[in-house]
C-alpha positions as CSV (number, residue, x, y, z in Angstrom):
1,M,-23.9,-94.8,30.4
2,L,-25.8,-92.5,28.1
3,N,-28.6,-93.8,26.0
4,G,-29.0,-92.9,22.3
5,D,-31.2,-89.8,22.9
6,Q,-28.9,-88.4,25.6
7,L,-25.9,-89.0,23.5
8,A,-27.5,-87.3,20.4
9,N,-28.6,-84.4,22.6
10,A,-25.1,-84.0,24.1
11,I,-23.5,-84.0,20.6
12,T,-26.0,-81.5,19.3
13,N,-25.7,-79.1,22.2
14,G,-22.0,-79.5,22.4
15,G,-21.6,-78.9,18.6
16,A,-23.8,-75.8,18.7
17,D,-21.8,-74.4,21.6
18,W,-18.5,-75.2,19.9
19,M,-19.7,-73.5,16.7
20,V,-20.8,-70.3,18.5
21,A,-17.6,-70.2,20.5
22,S,-15.6,-70.6,17.3
23,V,-17.5,-67.8,15.5
24,A,-17.0,-65.5,18.5
25,A,-13.2,-66.3,18.6
26,V,-12.6,-65.8,14.9
27,L,-14.6,-62.5,14.6
28,P,-11.9,-60.3,16.1
29,I,-9.6,-61.4,13.2
30,L,-12.3,-60.5,10.7
31,W,-12.9,-57.2,12.4
32,A,-9.1,-56.4,12.2
33,F,-9.0,-57.2,8.5
34,T,-12.3,-55.3,7.8
35,L,-10.9,-52.1,9.5
36,S,-7.5,-52.5,7.9
37,L,-8.9,-52.7,4.4
38,H,-11.4,-49.9,5.1
39,F,-8.7,-47.5,6.3
40,A,-6.3,-48.6,3.6
41,R,-8.3,-46.7,1.0
42,P,-6.0,-43.6,0.9
43,Y,-3.0,-45.9,0.4
44,V,-4.7,-47.7,-2.4
45,L,-5.6,-44.4,-4.1
46,R,-2.0,-43.2,-3.8
47,F,-0.8,-46.4,-5.2
48,L,-3.2,-46.2,-8.2
49,Q,-1.8,-42.8,-9.1
50,K,1.6,-44.4,-9.6
51,L,0.4,-47.0,-12.0
52,T,0.9,-46.2,-15.7
53,L,-1.2,-49.1,-17.0
54,R,-4.9,-48.4,-16.9
55,F,-5.8,-52.1,-16.9
56,G,-3.5,-52.8,-14.0
57,G,-5.1,-50.0,-12.0
58,D,-8.6,-51.2,-12.7
59,V,-7.7,-54.8,-11.6
60,W,-6.0,-53.5,-8.5
61,W,-9.0,-51.2,-7.5
62,L,-11.6,-53.9,-8.2
63,S,-9.6,-56.5,-6.2
64,Y,-9.4,-54.1,-3.3
65,V,-13.1,-53.1,-3.4
66,L,-14.3,-56.7,-3.7
67,T,-12.1,-58.0,-0.9
68,R,-13.1,-55.1,1.4
69,D,-16.8,-55.3,0.8
70,A,-16.7,-59.1,1.0
71,L,-15.1,-59.0,4.4
72,L,-17.7,-56.5,5.6
73,V,-20.5,-58.8,4.5
74,V,-18.9,-61.9,6.0
75,T,-18.4,-60.2,9.3
76,L,-22.0,-58.9,9.4
77,C,-23.4,-62.4,8.5
78,L,-21.4,-64.1,11.3
79,S,-22.3,-61.4,13.8
80,V,-26.0,-62.0,13.3
81,V,-25.7,-65.1,15.6
82,F,-25.4,-62.7,18.5
83,L,-29.0,-61.5,18.0
84,F,-30.4,-64.9,18.8
85,P,-31.7,-64.9,22.4
86,D,-31.1,-68.6,22.9
87,V,-27.4,-68.1,21.9
88,Y,-26.7,-64.8,23.7
89,L,-28.4,-65.7,27.0
90,R,-27.2,-69.2,27.7
91,G,-24.0,-71.2,28.2
92,A,-20.7,-69.4,28.8
93,G,-22.1,-66.2,27.4
94,L,-20.8,-63.8,24.8
95,G,-19.5,-60.3,24.7
96,V,-22.2,-58.2,26.4
97,T,-22.3,-55.5,23.8
98,A,-22.0,-57.9,20.8
99,P,-25.7,-57.3,19.7
100,L,-25.2,-53.6,19.6
101,A,-22.0,-54.1,17.6
102,T,-24.0,-56.1,15.1
103,V,-26.6,-53.4,14.7
104,I,-24.0,-50.6,14.2
105,L,-22.1,-52.8,11.7
106,M,-25.4,-53.2,9.8
107,W,-25.7,-49.3,9.8
108,A,-22.2,-49.1,8.3
109,A,-23.2,-51.6,5.6
110,L,-26.3,-49.5,4.9
111,V,-24.1,-46.4,4.4
112,K,-22.3,-48.4,1.8
113,L,-25.5,-49.6,0.2
114,L,-27.5,-46.4,0.3
115,G,-24.6,-43.9,-0.1
116,D,-21.3,-43.8,-1.9
117,P,-18.4,-43.8,0.6
118,D,-15.9,-44.1,-2.3
119,D,-16.9,-40.8,-3.9
120,S,-18.5,-38.9,-1.0
121,P,-16.1,-37.9,1.9
122,S,-19.0,-37.4,4.3
123,D,-20.3,-41.0,3.7
124,W,-16.8,-42.4,4.1
125,R,-16.3,-40.5,7.4
126,L,-19.7,-41.7,8.7
127,Q,-19.0,-45.3,7.7
128,S,-15.5,-45.1,9.4
129,I,-17.0,-43.8,12.6
130,L,-19.7,-46.6,12.7
131,L,-17.1,-49.3,12.0
132,V,-14.8,-48.0,14.8
133,I,-17.7,-47.9,17.3
134,A,-18.9,-51.3,16.3
135,S,-15.5,-52.9,16.5
136,V,-14.8,-51.4,20.0
137,L,-18.2,-52.7,21.2
138,Y,-17.3,-56.2,20.0
139,I,-13.5,-56.6,20.4
140,V,-13.2,-55.1,23.9
141,P,-15.8,-57.4,25.6
142,Q,-14.5,-60.3,23.6
143,I,-10.8,-59.9,24.7
144,Y,-11.2,-58.4,28.2
145,G,-14.4,-60.4,29.0
146,M,-14.5,-63.8,27.4
147,E,-10.8,-64.3,26.7
148,A,-9.8,-62.9,30.2
149,A,-12.5,-64.8,32.1
150,D,-10.0,-66.4,34.4
151,P,-10.0,-64.4,37.7
152,S,-6.2,-64.7,37.8
153,S,-5.9,-62.7,34.6
154,G,-5.8,-59.5,36.5
155,F,-9.0,-58.0,35.2
156,P,-11.5,-58.0,38.2
157,W,-14.2,-56.4,36.1
158,N,-14.1,-58.9,33.2
159,T,-17.2,-60.7,34.3
160,A,-19.2,-57.6,33.7
161,L,-18.3,-57.7,30.0
162,V,-19.9,-61.2,29.4
163,S,-23.6,-61.7,28.9
164,M,-23.7,-64.6,31.4
165,T,-22.4,-64.9,35.0
166,T,-22.2,-67.7,37.5
167,V,-24.3,-67.8,40.6
168,V,-24.0,-70.1,43.6
169,R,-27.3,-71.0,45.3
170,N,-27.6,-73.7,48.0
171,G,-24.2,-75.0,47.0
172,V,-25.2,-75.3,43.3
173,T,-23.4,-73.3,40.6
174,F,-25.4,-72.3,37.5
175,A,-25.2,-69.7,34.8
176,T,-27.6,-66.8,34.7
177,P,-27.8,-63.7,32.4
178,Q,-26.3,-60.4,33.6
179,P,-29.1,-58.0,34.8
180,Y,-28.5,-55.7,31.9
181,A,-27.8,-58.3,29.2
182,P,-31.5,-58.9,28.2
183,A,-32.1,-55.1,28.0
184,I,-29.1,-54.8,25.6
185,L,-30.4,-57.6,23.5
186,W,-33.9,-56.3,23.2
187,V,-32.8,-52.8,22.5
188,S,-30.6,-54.2,19.7
189,L,-33.5,-56.1,18.3
190,V,-35.8,-53.1,18.4
191,L,-33.1,-51.0,16.6
192,L,-32.7,-53.7,14.0
193,G,-36.4,-53.9,13.4
194,A,-36.7,-50.1,13.2
195,T,-33.8,-49.9,10.8
196,G,-35.3,-52.6,8.5
197,G,-38.7,-50.8,8.6
198,L,-37.2,-47.4,7.6
199,V,-35.2,-49.0,4.8
200,F,-38.3,-50.7,3.5
201,V,-40.3,-47.5,3.7
202,R,-37.5,-45.7,1.8
203,F,-37.6,-48.3,-0.8
204,L,-41.3,-48.0,-1.3
205,L,-41.2,-44.2,-1.5
206,R,-38.5,-44.3,-4.1
207,L,-40.0,-47.2,-6.1
208,G,-40.3,-46.1,-9.7
209,T,-38.2,-43.0,-9.2
210,P,-35.0,-42.9,-11.4
211,A,-31.7,-42.7,-9.7
212,A,-29.6,-39.5,-9.9
213,G,-27.5,-40.8,-12.7
214,E,-30.5,-42.0,-14.6
215,A,-32.3,-38.7,-14.1
216,S,-29.4,-36.7,-15.4
217,A,-29.1,-39.0,-18.5
218,L,-32.8,-38.5,-19.2
219,V,-32.5,-34.7,-19.0
220,E,-29.5,-34.7,-21.3
221,G,-31.3,-37.0,-23.7
């Protein structure tokens, strides 16, 4: 029989593991929707050219942009959990490159924030490349690592795609991080911190400087 403290601890740990596993399982769906809406932009633009009502075109475009950007933000927010060492390096493990996928996804969001992919073809191509790389780094370990963890699945290398592995010592089986998993996590955290620092410095340098549109308006005025 478990006492009150042991029961509360079991419920807390079990609930946390269930929540992390649920987030990891649902993210491939969000990734699929994010990529689909991002690469649907040419179709949306072609469809807008066929609309004769300006109001209908504006509603269609705003609905598309809001849904696309909201999915990107939701996917990024849920992916941040993979940057927590206590989550990434314990339990059944997660996709081994999930932290790197989170950082690259943040770079794709920054391209949207600091650039203009809807008007600049170079920004759109850069964001597309970053999204594809990030999705591969997350979806491949998730499907062929975590979801194919059973040795009978036919993927003998699947254990290398999960951040944790099982080790048997003295007849006792316990989970331990992959040798390269901590390095991937800490490199991701360093890249995250460096990116945040560069964005902050850029903000300070441009503080008080009018944007391009505002500057042209001032010159014309």
